[in-house]
TINUVEX-160724 format. One record per residue: x, y, z of N, C-alpha, C, O in turn; residue in three letters. Coordinates in steps of 0.1 Angstrom, whole numbers, plus 5000, padded with zeros to 4 digits. Atoms other than C-alpha are relative to their C-alpha. Layout:
N
XYZXYZXYZXYZALA...
//
This chain:
181
500249865002466743735239501050054991502250034993UNK499149945010468243915210500750135005500250215012UNK499349884996470944165216499650124992499450114979UNK500349875007470144525207501250054993502350054999UNK498949945007472344675181500250145005499250225006UNK499849864995473944985194500350094988501150054979UNK499949915011473645265170501050125004500850185015UNK499149894998476445515168499650124991499350094979UNK500449895008475545855156501250115001501450175012UNK498949905000478446075146499550124992498950114981UNK500449875007477746435137501250084997501650175003UNK498849935004480746535119499650124991499150114980UNK500249885008480346885107501250044993502350054999UNK498949955007482547015081500350135005499550215008UNK499649874995484547305093499550114990499550094978UNK500549895009483147635080501150034990502350054994UNK499049965011484947715047500150155000499250235000UNK499749865000486648045047500950024988501949954986UNK499249975011488048195017501450055005501550125015UNK498649964996491848235018500150154997499550214988UNK499749865003493048595021500950014988501749934985UNK499149975011494648744991501450025005501650085016UNK498649974997498348754991500450134993500250144981UNK499849865005499449114987501550045001502150025012UNK498749945000502749274978499950154998499350194989UNK500049865001503249644984501550044999502350025008UNK498649955002506549784969500050155001499250224994UNK499849864998507650124979501450054997502349974996UNK498749955004510450354970500850065012501950115011UNK499449944988511250465006499549945013498549885014UNK500450054986511150385043498850075006498050005013UNK501249934994508550655051498749924996497949905005UNK501250075005505950465030499949865007498849835011UNK500050134993506950125044499550015014498749935018UNK500349984985506750245080498550035001497849985010UNK501449964999503350405073499149884998498149865005UNK500850125003501850095057500049905010499049835013UNK500050104989503049865084499250045012498549965018UNK500849954989501450085110498550004997497749975005UNK501450005004498250115090499449855001498349835005UNK500450144999498049735088499849965014498849895017UNK500150034986498649705125498750075006498050005013UNK501249934995495949965132498749944995497749935003UNK501250065006493449795109499849855004498949785001UNK499950144995494349455125499849904989499149814989UNK500050095011494949295092500949895002501949905010UNK499250124999496448955088501350024993501350034980UNK498749975007500149025081500749884993501749904986UNK499450115006500948675070499950014985500849964978UNK500249995015499648755035500350134994500150154982UNK499649875005500949105032501550025002502050025013UNK498649965000504549195023500150144996499550184986UNK499749875003505749545023501550024999502249995008UNK498549995002509149615008500450144996499750214987UNK499349885005511349925004501049944990502049894995UNK499150065010513049824972501050104995501850074985UNK499049905002515050144970500350034985501450034981UNK499849975015514450214933499850154999499150215007UNK499949865001514950564921498950064990498650184990UNK501049955009512250584894498849915001498949795004UNK501250095000508650454891500249884990499749774993UNK499850115010509750254860500849895006500549775005UNK499150104994512550074879499249935012499449815014UNK500850064989510150014909499049904994498949794999UNK501050095006507549864886500749874994500249764996UNK499250115005510149644869500449905011500349785009UNK499650094988511349514903498849935005498949815009UNK501250064995507749454913499649884991499249774996UNK500350115009507249234882500949885002500449775001UNK499150114997510349034890499649935013499649815013UNK500450074987509148974926498749924998498649815004UNK501250085002505748864913500349874992499849774996UNK499650125007507348624888500749905009500449785007UNK499350094991509548484915499049935009499149805011UNK501150064992506448424937499249904993498849794998UNK500850095009504648264908500849874998500349764998UNK499150115002507648034901500149915012500249795011UNK499950084987507747924938498749945003498649875013UNK501350074998504047824935499250085011498150025015UNK500849934990502748094959499950154995500550245001UNK500049875007501948394936499250105009498350075016UNK500849894994500748734949498750014992498750004980UNK501249975007497148804941499950154995499350184985UNK500049865004497749174940501450065003502050035013UNK498749944998500949384936499850154999499350204988UNK500149865000500849754946501350074999502350045006UNK498849925001503549994934499750145005498850215000UNK500249874993503750304956501250094998502350065002UNK498949915003505750594944499650144999498450174997UNK500249855001506050974943500150044985500949994978UNK499949935013505451184912501350085000502250064992UNK498849934996508151414927500850054988502150034988UNK499249955011509151574894500449904989501149934980UNK499750105010509451244875499250024987498050024988UNK500649965012508751334839499249894993498249914986UNK500750115008507650984826499049935009498749815006UNK500950074990505250904855498749964993498249854996UNK501250045007502250904831500349874992499449784991UNK499650125008504050654809500049875009499649775005UNK500050114991504650434839498649955005498349845005UNK501450034996501050454850499349924988498649834991UNK500650075011500050344815500549864999499849764996UNK499450145000502450044817499349915010499049805008UNK500750074989500849944850498649974996498049864999UNK501450025004497349994836499949894990499049804991UNK500050115010498249764807500249865007499649765004UNK499750124993499649504831498849965009498649855012UNK501150024991496549544853498949924994498049875000UNK501050085008494449384826500049865005499049795005UNK499950134994495649064842499550005015499449895021UNK500649994987494249184875501049995012500649955023UNK499050024989497549184895500650135004500750165016UNK499249874997499249524893499150125002498250144995UNK500749884997498049844908501050115004502150075008UNK499149894996499650184915499450095010498150115009UNK500549894991499350444942501150114999502250105004UNK499149895002501050764931499750115010498650145013UNK500249894992501651034956500450124992501550134986UNK499749885008501451374939500150125009499050165014UNK498750035006503951524944500849895008501649835002UNK499250094992505251304973499249955012498250005015UNK500750064989504251085002499850095011498850095019UNK500149904989504851365026498950094999498450155009UNK501249925003502051565010498849925007498049995013UNK501150084993499751275022500150025015499050035021UNK499949984986501151315057499550145004498850155014UNK500549864997500351695056498550005000497950075007UNK501550005001496751615046499449945012498249965014UNK500550044987496351455080499650115009498950105019UNK500249884992496351805094499250114993498450175000UNK500749885007495152055068499649964986500049864980UNK500450025014493352075035500850114992500750234996UNK499349915008495552235009500049954985500149834983UNK499950045014495452244971501250074993501350084981UNK498849945006498752414967500849904992501049794996UNK499350105009500552254938501549995002502350064994UNK498650024998503852144951500649924989499949834983UNK499350085011506352014925500749885006500749774999UNK499350114994508351794948500250015015499750115021UNK499950004985509351714984500950125004500650195014UNK499249894996512051984984499250135001499450215010UNK500949894999509352244978499149995012498950095019UNK501050024989506952095003500750025013500050085022UNK499449994987509452085031500350155004500550175016UNK499849864997509852465029498750075004498750185009UNK501349954997506152515033499850025015500149935023UNK500249964986505252685066499249895008499649855019UNK500850104993502552435075500749875002500549805012UNK499250134999504752135068501050015012501149925020UNK499049984989507452275091499350015014499849975024UNK500849994988504752345117499749865006499849845018UNK500550134995503451985119501249905000501149805008UNK498850095001506851815111501350085001502050094992UNK498849914999509552045125501349944998502250004993UNK498750075001512351785126499849884991500349774994UNK500350125008511151565098501249934994502250004990UNK499050085005513351285088499349894991498449834995UNK500750085010512451075057499949855005498949785001UNK500150144996513050745075499249995014499149885020UNK500849994988510950855105498849914999498249904989UNK501250094999508150625116498850095004498650115016UNK501249914997505050845113498749934996498649894984UNK501350055003501550715115499050075009499250075022UNK500949924993498750935126498649945000497749984993UNK501250085000496050685134498750085001497750054994UNK501249934997493450925147499750114989498750174989UNK500249895010493851155116499949944986499850024976UNK500150065013493650905087498750044993498750074981UNK501349975007489950975080500050154996499550184985UNK499949865004490751355079500850004987500550084978UNK499250005012493551285054499349954988499450004977UNK500850055011491251075033499050104994498950124982UNK500949895004488651355032500750114993500250164983UNK499249895006491251615025500549964986500650054977UNK499550055013492651404996498850004990499050034979UNK501150005009489151354981499650144995499250164984UNK500449875003488551724982501150074992500950194987UNK498849945007491951794965499949974985499849864981UNK500150035014491851844928501349944995502449965000UNK498850065006494251634907500750104991500150194985UNK499249915008497051804889500649934988501349994980UNK
//
């Protein structure tokens, strides 16, 4: 009697392929922005392994953008480049901000650099979480004197950790309805 050959059947399924997350760098000029973005990422349950948020303490949008370019070059040299680099800064009376936006637009042709300007300052974005206003503030010093700002942020400190999770959609709508200056 002949022996039966035993057939082995292996069903190796390839693991589902998932695209890697983009590696993102967000450079900011202050702690308020850094704290806000960290809380936003936490709220949205984003994977923080691929997102770096840095307060690089630069005083002008130009110097912030130059530092962002250096950080991108370093990441590229180390073999782990960022896919996107966001520069977040306030207009806040800075006279050459349009020139900086143009420099970033030119660099964006490579698909890496983006900007997020707060006009006039990031704290205006925080105020939009509560009210709609199109009052043309020039800078933070002017905004902090505004009655409504003092009402919602009576003891405001620039390094304060403020994130208003339940009001982000209100702020987005108020920002959309706000005319650009």
